[in-house]
N, C-alpha and C positions, 0 to 999 in steps of 0.2 A: 402467603405474604411474599411480595417481591423482594429479593435480596438487594441490599444497598451496594452501590458501586464503590468498592474499596480495593486497595492493592491486593488483598487476599483473594477477592473474587476473580481476579485476572491472573492469579499465580499459576494456574494450570497452563495458560497460554504462554506465560513467561518461561516456564520450565520446558515446554515443547520447543520453543525457539532456541533456548540454551542447549538443548539436546540435539539440534540439527547437525548433520554432517557438514561442516563448514566448507570443505573442499568440494563436495558434491553440489552444495547450494551455489557456490560461486561459479562452478562450471555450468550449471543450468542458466544462471543469469548472464554469463558471458556468451553462451551459445544461443539462447532463445530471447533474451531481453526481459524475461519475466520468470517467476517461479511461484507455483501454487503451494499454499500451506493449508492442507485440508483440515477442517474441523478445529481451527485454532481457538475459536471461542465456543465454549460449551454452553449448555442450556441456561445455567445460572448466570453466566456472564452476559449472554444475550438478553435475558430478562432484565438484568440490572441496567444494561445500556439502553434498552428500549424505554425503560422507565424514566430516563433522563431527557426524553424528547420534549421540547416545548410544545404548547404553552404550559401544560401541567407540570412537566418535569423541570428540574433545575439546570439542565445542560450538563455537559461532561466536565468534570474536574480533572485537569491534566495530572494532578498528583496521584490519582488512582492508577495511572498507567506507569508509575515509576519502575516497578520490577520488569514489566514487559518492555518498556522503552530501553532500559539498561541492557537487557538481553539482546534486543534487536540491534542496538547500536554496536555492541561488542561483536556480533556476528558479521555486520556489514561494513564496519570501518576499514578493515584491510582491503576489501574490494573497492570501496569508495576511493581509497588512496591509489590503488592500482589503476583505476579508471582515470583519475586525475593526472597521474603520471603519463599514461598512454596518450591522453588528449592534450597534454602539455598545458594544463590550466594554471599550474603553479599553486594550486590550492592543496591544503593538507588538513586532514581530520585526525583528532586525537584517538588513541586506541579505545578509550571508553568515553561515555557521555560526560561532558563537563559537569562539575558539581553544581547542583542547583538548576541545571538546564531542564526545561520541560518541552515535550514534543508539542507540535501544532496538531490538534485533534479536531476533527469536524464530523458531525453527524449530518448525513445528506439524505433528504427526503425528496423523492420524485413521485409525483402523483400521476394519475391516469391522464394520458394525452400529452405528457411533458417528457422532456429528455434533458441531457446535459451535453452541450456542444463540445467539440474537440478543444482541449486546452492543455497547457503545460506550464510549469513553474518557470519563472525567469531565472536563468542560471546566475549564481552569485556565490562568493566564497562562503557565505553563511547559510546557503541552501544545500542540504544534504542531497546527493545525487540519486537516492533511492527512497521510495515511500511504500507504506503498507496500505492496501485498500481491502476492505472486508465487506461481506454481505450479512446483514442482520435479519432480513426478512426471508421467508420461505418462498422460493420461486414456484413451488408446487401448490402453495395454498394462498399466499398473500398477494401475488402480482403475476402478470404475464408480460413478456418483453423485458425491457430494462437490462440488456446484456452489457457487460463491461467490454468496451472495444478500445483497442490501441491501434494507432497507425504509426508505422515506422518509415521515415523518409531517409533513403540513402542517396548519396550523390549520384546524379545522372541516372537514377532509377525511379520507377513508379513507386508510389507509397504502397507499403505492405500492410494490409489490415490483419489484425489479430483479435479474435474473440476469445476471451478467457472465461471458461465455464466455472461459475461459482454456485455452490449450494449454501444453504443457511449455515453460518458459522465459519465458512471458508474465508481465507484471506489470500492475497497475492502480493508479491513484491514486484514493483515496476519502477522504471526510471522516472525521475521527476522532469527531465528534459532531454538529456543526451546520454549516449553510451558509445563506447568504442566497438567497432565491428572489424573483423579481420577480412581483408580482401586479397586479391591476387598480388597486390603491390604494397602490402603492409596494412596498417590500421587506418580507418577513416571514421569520421564522426557521423553517427546516425541520430536523427532527431525524432523523438517520440512524443505523441500527444495521446490523451485519453478522453473518452466520452462514455456516456450512458445512452444506449439506444432508447427510442420512445417506449414508455410504459403503456401497454395496450389496455390493461385493466389492473385495478388495485393500487397499492402503494408500495414502493420500493424504498427500503431504508438501508443505507450503507454507512460505512465509517472509513475515514481517511486519516492516516497518521503519518506525519512528516517528522522524522527524528530531529 
């Protein structure tokens, strides 16, 4: 029997996020612009999430992500504020997720022959500067192609492509739009967009969570 999607079924992922070395995580995001979270979702969590897929499934209830959302927000809020200060946006994020706040969660299905074009979130005070993206399908069994691709545009430089290797259950933290990069004359604003390359065979199911 497929487990139901409840806060308990995602508790292991929430605990894994809470246990991350915050300084090391922030250093990776500052340096590379992304960070891999291997095996964040275990087999029961993946099964519960896949069972939510429409048309048979009910969709994802944001309340089930409450523990994971709280852990993720607490880990990333200090970095979000540091980035906002460096980029001089004037925005400020609380140390913990506001009471009653629910993340924006989306299950994304990409079928054979399809892709997701390059996109980014519109920067705004109520848009968190980092998001979590995860892979629920097995790239060895369920689909071919469908890589997660980032492009980073730096001032007066060519776009830098980044392919993030994801296995089933892996997640990655990526910027929603911009991040600060250190250059020879201080910091500058880098613009990032994300895409899914064409799925050559099968069906790719991913998840995106915006705190």
